[in-house]
N, CA, C and O atoms as a GROMACS GRO file, in nm:
protein
  380
    1MET      N    1  12.783   8.331   8.061
    1MET     CA    2  12.727   8.355   7.929
    1MET      C    3  12.833   8.319   7.826
    1MET      O    4  12.951   8.350   7.841
    2HIS      N    5  12.786   8.253   7.719
    2HIS     CA    6  12.876   8.209   7.612
    2HIS      C    7  12.814   8.247   7.478
    2HIS      O    8  12.694   8.231   7.458
    3ALA      N    9  12.897   8.297   7.387
    3ALA     CA   10  12.848   8.333   7.253
    3ALA      C   11  12.958   8.316   7.152
    3ALA      O   12  13.077   8.310   7.185
    4VAL      N   13  12.916   8.308   7.026
    4VAL     CA   14  13.007   8.308   6.913
    4VAL      C   15  12.952   8.410   6.813
    4VAL      O   16  12.833   8.440   6.814
    5PRO      N   17  13.039   8.464   6.727
    5PRO     CA   18  12.989   8.556   6.625
    5PRO      C   19  12.877   8.490   6.544
    5PRO      O   20  12.888   8.374   6.503
    6GLY      N   21  12.770   8.566   6.522
    6GLY     CA   22  12.653   8.514   6.451
    6GLY      C   23  12.538   8.483   6.544
    6GLY      O   24  12.424   8.473   6.499
    7ASP      N   25  12.567   8.469   6.675
    7ASP     CA   26  12.460   8.453   6.773
    7ASP      C   27  12.390   8.588   6.792
    7ASP      O   28  12.436   8.690   6.740
    8TRP      N   29  12.281   8.587   6.867
    8TRP     CA   30  12.201   8.707   6.888
    8TRP      C   31  12.197   8.742   7.036
    8TRP      O   32  12.179   8.655   7.121
    9MET      N   33  12.212   8.870   7.066
    9MET     CA   34  12.200   8.922   7.202
    9MET      C   35  12.060   8.979   7.217
    9MET      O   36  12.015   9.057   7.133
   10VAL      N   37  11.992   8.941   7.324
   10VAL     CA   38  11.860   8.995   7.355
   10VAL      C   39  11.866   9.056   7.493
   10VAL      O   40  11.910   8.992   7.589
   11ILE      N   41  11.823   9.182   7.503
   11ILE     CA   42  11.814   9.249   7.632
   11ILE      C   43  11.667   9.279   7.655
   11ILE      O   44  11.605   9.354   7.579
   12LYS      N   45  11.612   9.220   7.759
   12LYS     CA   46  11.470   9.234   7.789
   12LYS      C   47  11.436   9.379   7.821
   12LYS      O   48  11.512   9.449   7.889
   13GLY      N   49  11.320   9.424   7.770
   13GLY     CA   50  11.271   9.557   7.802
   13GLY      C   51  11.241   9.568   7.951
   13GLY      O   52  11.188   9.474   8.011
   14THR      N   53  11.276   9.680   8.009
   14THR     CA   54  11.256   9.697   8.154
   14THR      C   55  11.130   9.777   8.187
   14THR      O   56  11.095   9.794   8.303
   15VAL      N   57  11.063   9.826   8.082
   15VAL     CA   58  10.941   9.904   8.100
   15VAL      C   59  10.828   9.832   8.026
   15VAL      O   60  10.850   9.777   7.918
   16VAL      N   61  10.709   9.832   8.085
   16VAL     CA   62  10.594   9.769   8.022
   16VAL      C   63  10.576   9.825   7.882
   16VAL      O   64  10.585   9.947   7.861
   17ASP      N   65  10.552   9.739   7.786
   17ASP     CA   66  10.532   9.773   7.645
   17ASP      C   67  10.658   9.820   7.574
   17ASP      O   68  10.651   9.860   7.458
   18GLU      N   69  10.771   9.816   7.639
   18GLU     CA   70  10.898   9.849   7.573
   18GLU      C   71  10.951   9.722   7.508
   18GLU      O   72  10.962   9.619   7.575
   19PRO      N   73  10.984   9.727   7.378
   19PRO     CA   74  11.032   9.604   7.314
   19PRO      C   75  11.171   9.563   7.363
   19PRO      O   76  11.248   9.645   7.413
   20ASP      N   77  11.200   9.435   7.347
   20ASP     CA   78  11.334   9.387   7.377
   20ASP      C   79  11.430   9.446   7.275
   20ASP      O   80  11.393   9.473   7.161
   21GLN      N   81  11.554   9.466   7.317
   21GLN     CA   82  11.659   9.507   7.224
   21GLN      C   83  11.722   9.380   7.169
   21GLN      O   84  11.758   9.290   7.245
   22VAL      N   85  11.736   9.372   7.038
   22VAL     CA   86  11.793   9.254   6.973
   22VAL      C   87  11.908   9.298   6.884
   22VAL      O   88  11.896   9.393   6.806
   23GLY      N   89  12.019   9.228   6.896
   23GLY     CA   90  12.134   9.262   6.815
   23GLY      C   91  12.214   9.140   6.775
   23GLY      O   92  12.212   9.037   6.843
   24LEU      N   93  12.282   9.151   6.664
   24LEU     CA   94  12.369   9.046   6.612
   24LEU      C   95  12.507   9.058   6.676
   24LEU      O   96  12.568   9.165   6.671
   25ILE      N   97  12.555   8.950   6.734
   25ILE     CA   98  12.690   8.950   6.792
   25ILE      C   99  12.790   8.937   6.678
   25ILE      O  100  12.796   8.834   6.610
   26ARG      N  101  12.868   9.042   6.659
   26ARG     CA  102  12.964   9.044   6.547
   26ARG      C  103  13.102   8.997   6.590
   26ARG      O  104  13.174   8.934   6.512
   27GLU      N  105  13.140   9.027   6.714
   27GLU     CA  106  13.272   8.986   6.764
   27GLU      C  107  13.260   8.944   6.909
   27GLU      O  108  13.181   8.999   6.986
   28VAL      N  109  13.340   8.844   6.945
   28VAL     CA  110  13.350   8.798   7.084
   28VAL      C  111  13.492   8.828   7.128
   28VAL      O  112  13.588   8.784   7.064
   29HIS      N  113  13.508   8.904   7.236
   29HIS     CA  114  13.641   8.950   7.276
   29HIS      C  115  13.702   8.866   7.387
   29HIS      O  116  13.791   8.913   7.459
   30SER      N  117  13.656   8.743   7.402
   30SER     CA  118  13.712   8.653   7.501
   30SER      C  119  13.729   8.516   7.437
   30SER      O  120  13.642   8.472   7.362
   31GLU      N  121  13.838   8.450   7.465
   31GLU     CA  122  13.865   8.318   7.405
   31GLU      C  123  13.763   8.213   7.448
   31GLU      O  124  13.739   8.118   7.375
   32ASP      N  125  13.704   8.229   7.566
   32ASP     CA  126  13.608   8.129   7.616
   32ASP      C  127  13.463   8.160   7.577
   32ASP      O  128  13.371   8.094   7.624
   33GLY      N  129  13.443   8.263   7.491
   33GLY     CA  130  13.308   8.298   7.447
   33GLY      C  131  13.234   8.391   7.541
   33GLY      O  132  13.116   8.420   7.520
   34GLY      N  133  13.303   8.438   7.644
   34GLY     CA  134  13.240   8.530   7.739
   34GLY      C  135  13.246   8.672   7.689
   34GLY      O  136  13.312   8.702   7.589
   35PRO      N  137  13.177   8.762   7.759
   35PRO     CA  138  13.177   8.903   7.721
   35PRO      C  139  13.315   8.966   7.738
   35PRO      O  140  13.402   8.909   7.804
   36PRO      N  141  13.335   9.080   7.677
   36PRO     CA  142  13.238   9.165   7.606
   36PRO      C  143  13.215   9.118   7.462
   36PRO      O  144  13.294   9.043   7.405
   37TYR      N  145  13.102   9.167   7.407
   37TYR     CA  146  13.064   9.135   7.269
   37TYR      C  147  13.044   9.264   7.191
   37TYR      O  148  12.989   9.361   7.243
   38LEU      N  149  13.089   9.263   7.066
   38LEU     CA  150  13.056   9.373   6.977
   38LEU      C  151  12.923   9.336   6.911
   38LEU      O  152  12.913   9.235   6.842
   39VAL      N  153  12.820   9.419   6.934
   39VAL     CA  154  12.685   9.388   6.890
   39VAL      C  155  12.634   9.497   6.796
   39VAL      O  156  12.650   9.616   6.823
   40ARG      N  157  12.574   9.453   6.686
   40ARG     CA  158  12.505   9.546   6.595
   40ARG      C  159  12.356   9.536   6.626
   40ARG      O  160  12.294   9.431   6.608
   41TRP      N  161  12.300   9.647   6.673
   41TRP     CA  162  12.160   9.651   6.716
   41TRP      C  163  12.066   9.665   6.596
   41TRP      O  164  12.090   9.747   6.508
   42MET      N  165  11.961   9.586   6.594
   42MET     CA  166  11.868   9.582   6.482
   42MET      C  167  11.781   9.706   6.472
   42MET      O  168  11.741   9.744   6.362
   43ASN      N  169  11.750   9.770   6.585
   43ASN     CA  170  11.658   9.885   6.580
   43ASN      C  171  11.718  10.007   6.512
   43ASN      O  172  11.644  10.087   6.455
   44ASP      N  173  11.851  10.024   6.516
   44ASP     CA  174  11.910  10.143   6.452
   44ASP      C  175  12.043  10.114   6.382
   44ASP      O  176  12.108  10.207   6.333
   45ASP      N  177  12.084   9.988   6.379
   45ASP     CA  178  12.203   9.943   6.306
   45ASP      C  179  12.335   9.999   6.361
   45ASP      O  180  12.436   9.997   6.291
   46HIS      N  181  12.334  10.049   6.485
   46HIS     CA  182  12.462  10.094   6.541
   46HIS      C  183  12.530   9.978   6.614
   46HIS      O  184  12.464   9.881   6.652
   47GLU      N  185  12.660   9.989   6.633
   47GLU     CA  186  12.737   9.886   6.700
   47GLU      C  187  12.790   9.939   6.832
   47GLU      O  188  12.835  10.053   6.842
   48THR      N  189  12.784   9.852   6.935
   48THR     CA  190  12.839   9.888   7.065
   48THR      C  191  12.909   9.767   7.126
   48THR      O  192  12.879   9.652   7.092
   49LEU      N  193  13.001   9.795   7.214
   49LEU     CA  194  13.066   9.691   7.291
   49LEU      C  195  12.979   9.667   7.415
   49LEU      O  196  12.952   9.760   7.492
   50VAL      N  197  12.936   9.542   7.434
   50VAL     CA  198  12.838   9.512   7.538
   50VAL      C  199  12.897   9.420   7.645
   50VAL      O  200  12.956   9.317   7.615
   51PHE      N  201  12.878   9.461   7.769
   51PHE     CA  202  12.904   9.378   7.885
   51PHE      C  203  12.766   9.346   7.943
   51PHE      O  204  12.716   9.421   8.026
   52PRO      N  205  12.703   9.234   7.900
   52PRO     CA  206  12.563   9.210   7.933
   52PRO      C  207  12.537   9.196   8.082
   52PRO      O  208  12.618   9.142   8.158
   53GLY      N  209  12.421   9.247   8.120
   53GLY     CA  210  12.376   9.236   8.258
   53GLY      C  211  12.280   9.118   8.274
   53GLY      O  212  12.266   9.037   8.183
   54PRO      N  213  12.214   9.109   8.390
   54PRO     CA  214  12.125   8.995   8.417
   54PRO      C  215  11.998   8.994   8.332
   54PRO      O  216  11.929   8.892   8.326
   55ASP      N  217  11.967   9.106   8.266
   55ASP     CA  218  11.848   9.112   8.182
   55ASP      C  219  11.876   9.073   8.038
   55ASP      O  220  11.791   9.089   7.951
   56ALA      N  221  11.997   9.021   8.011
   56ALA     CA  222  12.039   8.986   7.875
   56ALA      C  223  12.059   8.835   7.864
   56ALA      O  224  12.092   8.767   7.961
   57TYR      N  225  12.038   8.786   7.742
   57TYR     CA  226  12.069   8.646   7.713
   57TYR      C  227  12.109   8.632   7.567
   57TYR      O  228  12.083   8.720   7.485
   58VAL      N  229  12.172   8.519   7.537
   58VAL     CA  230  12.221   8.491   7.402
   58VAL      C  231  12.131   8.386   7.339
   58VAL      O  232  12.095   8.286   7.401
   59VAL      N  233  12.094   8.411   7.214
   59VAL     CA  234  12.018   8.314   7.135
   59VAL      C  235  12.112   8.262   7.026
   59VAL      O  236  12.159   8.339   6.943
   60PRO      N  237  12.141   8.131   7.027
   60PRO     CA  238  12.230   8.078   6.925
   60PRO      C  239  12.174   8.102   6.785
   60PRO      O  240  12.053   8.103   6.764
   61GLU      N  241  12.265   8.120   6.690
   61GLU     CA  242  12.226   8.149   6.552
   61GLU      C  243  12.128   8.046   6.498
   61GLU      O  244  12.030   8.082   6.432
   62ALA      N  245  12.151   7.917   6.525
   62ALA     CA  246  12.064   7.811   6.473
   62ALA      C  247  11.922   7.824   6.528
   62ALA      O  248  11.825   7.802   6.455
   63SER      N  249  11.908   7.858   6.655
   63SER     CA  250  11.776   7.874   6.716
   63SER      C  251  11.703   7.992   6.655
   63SER      O  252  11.583   7.984   6.627
   64LYS      N  253  11.774   8.103   6.633
   64LYS     CA  254  11.712   8.222   6.575
   64LYS      C  255  11.668   8.195   6.432
   64LYS      O  256  11.560   8.237   6.392
   65THR      N  257  11.750   8.124   6.355
   65THR     CA  258  11.717   8.091   6.217
   65THR      C  259  11.592   8.005   6.213
   65THR      O  260  11.503   8.028   6.130
   66SER      N  261  11.582   7.907   6.300
   66SER     CA  262  11.466   7.819   6.306
   66SER      C  263  11.341   7.897   6.344
   66SER      O  264  11.235   7.879   6.285
   67SER      N  265  11.353   7.985   6.443
   67SER     CA  266  11.240   8.068   6.486
   67SER      C  267  11.195   8.162   6.375
   67SER      O  268  11.075   8.180   6.353
   68ASP      N  269  11.291   8.221   6.304
   68ASP     CA  270  11.258   8.311   6.194
   68ASP      C  271  11.184   8.237   6.083
   68ASP      O  272  11.088   8.290   6.026
   69GLU      N  273  11.228   8.116   6.052
   69GLU     CA  274  11.162   8.036   5.947
   69GLU      C  275  11.019   8.003   5.988
   69GLU      O  276  10.928   8.007   5.905
   70HIS      N  277  11.000   7.969   6.113
   70HIS     CA  278  10.864   7.941   6.163
   70HIS      C  279  10.775   8.064   6.147
   70HIS      O  280  10.660   8.052   6.103
   71GLU      N  281  10.826   8.182   6.182
   71GLU     CA  282  10.749   8.305   6.168
   71GLU      C  283  10.718   8.336   6.022
   71GLU      O  284  10.608   8.383   5.991
   72ARG      N  285  10.814   8.312   5.933
   72ARG     CA  286  10.789   8.333   5.789
   72ARG      C  287  10.677   8.244   5.738
   72ARG      O  288  10.592   8.287   5.660
   73ARG      N  289  10.677   8.116   5.783
   73ARG     CA  290  10.570   8.024   5.741
   73ARG      C  291  10.435   8.070   5.794
   73ARG      O  292  10.336   8.068   5.721
   74ARG      N  293  10.429   8.112   5.919
   74ARG     CA  294  10.304   8.162   5.977
   74ARG      C  295  10.253   8.284   5.901
   74ARG      O  296  10.134   8.294   5.873
   75TYR      N  297  10.342   8.374   5.868
   75TYR     CA  298  10.305   8.495   5.794
   75TYR      C  299  10.251   8.459   5.656
   75TYR      O  300  10.151   8.515   5.612
   76ALA      N  301  10.319   8.366   5.587
   76ALA     CA  302  10.274   8.324   5.454
   76ALA      C  303  10.136   8.259   5.461
   76ALA      O  304  10.052   8.283   5.375
   77GLU      N  305  10.113   8.178   5.563
   77GLU     CA  306   9.981   8.115   5.580
   77GLU      C  307   9.873   8.220   5.604
   77GLU      O  308   9.763   8.210   5.548
   78LEU      N  309   9.903   8.320   5.684
   78LEU     CA  310   9.806   8.427   5.709
   78LEU      C  311   9.777   8.505   5.582
   78LEU      O  312   9.662   8.542   5.555
   79GLN      N  313   9.880   8.531   5.503
   79GLN     CA  314   9.859   8.602   5.376
   79GLN      C  315   9.769   8.521   5.284
   79GLN      O  316   9.684   8.579   5.215
   80GLU      N  317   9.784   8.390   5.281
   80GLU     CA  318   9.699   8.305   5.198
   80GLU      C  319   9.554   8.311   5.244
   80GLU      O  320   9.464   8.318   5.161
   81VAL      N  321   9.530   8.309   5.374
   81VAL     CA  322   9.394   8.317   5.428
   81VAL      C  323   9.330   8.451   5.390
   81VAL      O  324   9.215   8.455   5.346
   82VAL      N  325   9.404   8.560   5.406
   82VAL     CA  326   9.352   8.693   5.372
   82VAL      C  327   9.322   8.701   5.223
   82VAL      O  328   9.216   8.750   5.184
   83ALA      N  329   9.412   8.652   5.140
   83ALA     CA  330   9.391   8.656   4.995
   83ALA      C  331   9.269   8.574   4.956
   83ALA      O  332   9.191   8.617   4.871
   84ALA      N  333   9.250   8.458   5.017
   84ALA     CA  334   9.134   8.375   4.986
   84ALA      C  335   9.005   8.444   5.027
   84ALA      O  336   8.906   8.439   4.954
   85ARG      N  337   9.005   8.509   5.142
   85ARG     CA  338   8.885   8.581   5.187
   85ARG      C  339   8.855   8.700   5.097
   85ARG      O  340   8.739   8.729   5.068
   86GLN      N  341   8.960   8.769   5.053
   86GLN     CA  342   8.939   8.883   4.963
   86GLN      C  343   8.885   8.835   4.829
   86GLN      O  344   8.796   8.899   4.772
   87ALA      N  345   8.937   8.724   4.778
   87ALA     CA  346   8.889   8.670   4.651
   87ALA      C  347   8.744   8.627   4.664
   87ALA      O  348   8.663   8.649   4.573
   88HIS      N  349   8.711   8.566   4.776
   88HIS     CA  350   8.573   8.523   4.799
   88HIS      C  351   8.480   8.644   4.806
   88HIS      O  352   8.370   8.641   4.753
   89ALA      N  353   8.524   8.752   4.872
   89ALA     CA  354   8.443   8.872   4.885
   89ALA      C  355   8.420   8.938   4.750
   89ALA      O  356   8.313   8.994   4.726
   90HIS      N  357   8.518   8.932   4.661
   90HIS     CA  358   8.505   8.994   4.529
   90HIS      C  359   8.414   8.912   4.437
   90HIS      O  360   8.345   8.967   4.351
   91THR      N  361   8.414   8.781   4.455
   91THR     CA  362   8.329   8.697   4.368
   91THR      C  363   8.189   8.678   4.426
   91THR      O  364   8.097   8.637   4.355
   92HIS      N  365   8.172   8.709   4.555
   92HIS     CA  366   8.040   8.696   4.620
   92HIS      C  367   8.009   8.825   4.698
   92HIS      O  368   8.002   8.823   4.821
   93PRO      N  369   7.991   8.937   4.626
   93PRO     CA  370   7.966   9.063   4.699
   93PRO      C  371   7.836   9.055   4.777
   93PRO      O  372   7.736   9.000   4.730
   94SER      N  373   7.839   9.111   4.897
   94SER     CA  374   7.716   9.113   4.977
   94SER      C  375   7.634   9.234   4.936
   94SER      O  376   7.686   9.333   4.886
   95GLY      N  377   7.510   9.224   4.957
   95GLY     CA  378   7.434   9.342   4.924
   95GLY      C  379   7.299   9.314   4.898
   95GLY      O  380   7.222   9.404   4.868
   0.00000   0.00000   0.00000
């Protein structure tokens, strides 16, 4: 496993319906990018030193940024569809 500060640590949920744990890698304590990593967890903003197991993987910062932008665009498109339907419903009330 290799990481640099700014990458993201993901630990897969081990129980059905349990969300993955996602955290920002703040520090890498090995010159070759290997563990341990100081990670700030998104669910509660605490920081821990992590020695990742087989259920963990690193998402490079660039990949996460691209994925986040895609999700923002999808969300904005959905908001536009909802707003258009609401406007249509207000101008054409059924009844």
